[in-house]
C-alpha positions, 0 to 999 in steps of 0.5 A: 745690430742696434739694440732694442729697448727691450734688450737695454732694459734687460741688460740693466736688470741683469747688472742690477742684481749682480750688483746687489749680490755682490754687495751683500756678500761686502756687507756680509763679510766684511761688516759682521760686527756691525750687523750683529750690534745694530740689525735689532735697534731699541723698541720705539721709545714711544711705545708704551706697551700692547701688541709691539712690546717685546719681552725679555726673560731674566733668570735671578734669585733674591739676593738684594743686589738684583733689587733694581732688576725687580723694581718697578722704576726698571718695569716703567722705563723699559715699558716706555721704549716697548720691553717687558723684563719678565725676572723669575726666581729659581732659588739660587739654582745656578746650574738650572740657571745656566741650562735655561740659558743653553736651552734658549728658556730665558734669554738673560740671567744674572750670575755671581762670576763664580757660579757662572765658572763652576757651571759652565765648567760643569756643562762644558759650555758657556751659552751667554755673555756677560754685558754688564757688571752689576755689583760687588759685595763689599761686606753682604756675604760673610763666613760666620761663627761662634767665639767659642768654637771659631776663634779666628780662621786659623781656627779651622785647621783642624780635622772635626771643622766644617763650612755649612754653605750653599753650593755653588753661590757665593757663600760656597766660593768664599769658603774656597777662598779660605781654603785655597789662601790659608794655611789649613793643613789639618782641614779634611781635604774631603767633607769640610763642606756642609751643604744646605739649601740657601742662607736661611737655612744656614743661619736656622743651623747656626742658631741650632747647634753646639757655639763649642763645634769649628764649624764656620757658616756661609751665609748672606745679608739680611742673614748676616746682620741676624747671625751678628745680632748675638754678640758671642757671633763673630765675622770670620772674613768677609767679603768687605775685605776682599776685591773682584773676587764676589762679582755679580753680572748681567748676561745675554744668551750668545744667540739672542745677544746677537739677533736682538742686539737692541733690545739687550741694548735698551734693558742695559740703558735702562738698568743703569738710569734706574740704578743712577736714580736709586744711588742715594735710596739703595736702603729703600730700594732693598726694604721695598723688594724685600716687602714685594717677595714677602720676606720683610727687613727692618729699616736697620736690616735694610741699612745693612743690606746696602752697606754690604753691596756696591752696585757699579755705575756706568764708569765703573763698567768702563773700567771693569771691561777695559775702556778705561785706564787707571780705574784701579779696578780689576777688568774681566779677565783679572776677575775671571783669573783670579775666580778660576784659580781659587775654583781649580786650587780647591777641585771645585773644577778638575782643570781650568774651563777657560783654557788660562784665556778668558775673552772672547764669547765669555764678555761682550764688552761692545754693549758697554763700549757703545755706551761710551761712545755714543756719550751716555750718561745714566742721569740723562734720558737722552745720549749725547756725545760730550763728557760722561762725567760732566753730565748731571749727577757726576759718578765716580770710580769707588775703589779701597778705602786707604788703609790706615798707618798704625802705632805699635800699640794698634798694631799689638792690638789687631786680631789675628785672622789666619796664615797665608799659604804660600810657597817657601822663600828660598835664601841663600845658605846662612844668609838673607838673599832670595831665590828665584822661586822665592821671588816668584812665591813674592810675586803670586803674594802681592797679588794676593794682597792687591785683592786684600785690601784692607787686611795687614801682614805680619812677616816672621823669619822663624829659626831653629833652635841653635847655640847662638840664638842672637845670631839666628834671630839677627838672620831670621829678622834679616830674612823677613826684612828682604822679604818685606823689601821685595812686597814693597818693590812689587806695589803692597803699601808699606803700612800694611807690613811689619816683621819680627823674628823668633826662635822656632819651637822644633828643631824640624826643616819646615821650622826654618822659614818665613811665615806670613800671618794676616791681622785685621782690626777688630770688627 
């Protein structure tokens, strides 16, 4: 039977419907990544606001490291792309911030990594993904004390010692790094923290309490500079001596990121351009932000704050997200592992909430990787596929300064920070051969020293009193030398290490050991 025109048309339409359904299934099953990233492209670049403006709500606090997020420059750049960034200050209530993300009350938020892990562990979920590394403090957070009350970190080894700090903040985490890393057996296991509401209150307590009390005060800029303006005060430990511990990140609510990838990428791109434009004038940006917040700082304070914060550029973000090799920067997995280890060891969390394998949903590297693939350079308004380092205003990956070689006199002049907490180094009986457990302990110690790039280490072999002190001291030094040789083999710079030997003051078994004392140049 000949087919009629009508039946042919119906058959064609039926096949079109079937083919369309198959294509939709293929797209949904085979191409989810492309769909998630590009289903919502950035708003029209020519849009200057109005009815088509997309509002992104971002939770933050008054920390100066976030000044660019509040800047007029970023607001103007985003407005040209049809985006309004609405920044709210939650007074550093990190748990409330994470809950706001979880509830959808905000779409994006900034966090110190430690606060994100700590609060996510308590909440039992991580509703946001890290999309960009904003900054790392290199002195802006510090543990300060009166010289009369606490001469060094070692002086916190007392039942009366306390640390005044802001809960869940980088200042609390800095204090936890001290507790986790230094040998302080007499510091109370519980009750060593004295909570305060923000750095300003910590500073007020510092000024108002007795200078003889064994109290340390964890605060951030500009309060650190204000405290140190008194010559009787000094820094016990600050973030200039650490690497990869106090890092601030920009996060996006996961559901928002999946449905609005273009908006998130636009915020990240324009933030990177803002940071690039301000890179030579960060003290001015800090001062302007402080005036806008109603708590102005002096030009000297603004300079001090800017020196204590390292705002991350795009090349450094490529390193942190593992997109380039040989950057010398900790990647996100390393940062999260180090931070989580401190939180668990000091009891902030009962167990690792990341189950020992941070990754996947906790950071979304495709925002940064797409910038790299597109040849993004923050000095250009239009992305062009080319070498990102060859564009205007070349960016550089900044690492820690090389620690200098010291003379004998300079070694003697170093200031003692404290004794590192380390597992015992076990040797063969009567010799300097390091056992398997000892090598594992030294591997951990070498990793710690990598994260503390500005410290020197005195390795002291110590023996119990005996009849042949000369032979005992020779063995003690041989063991210290063996430890230093292994640390060098594990990558610790030779100029950071020195050995010594001494007779212990007691006959207790623990007196015969190798001890590790961290030392530094005076601030």
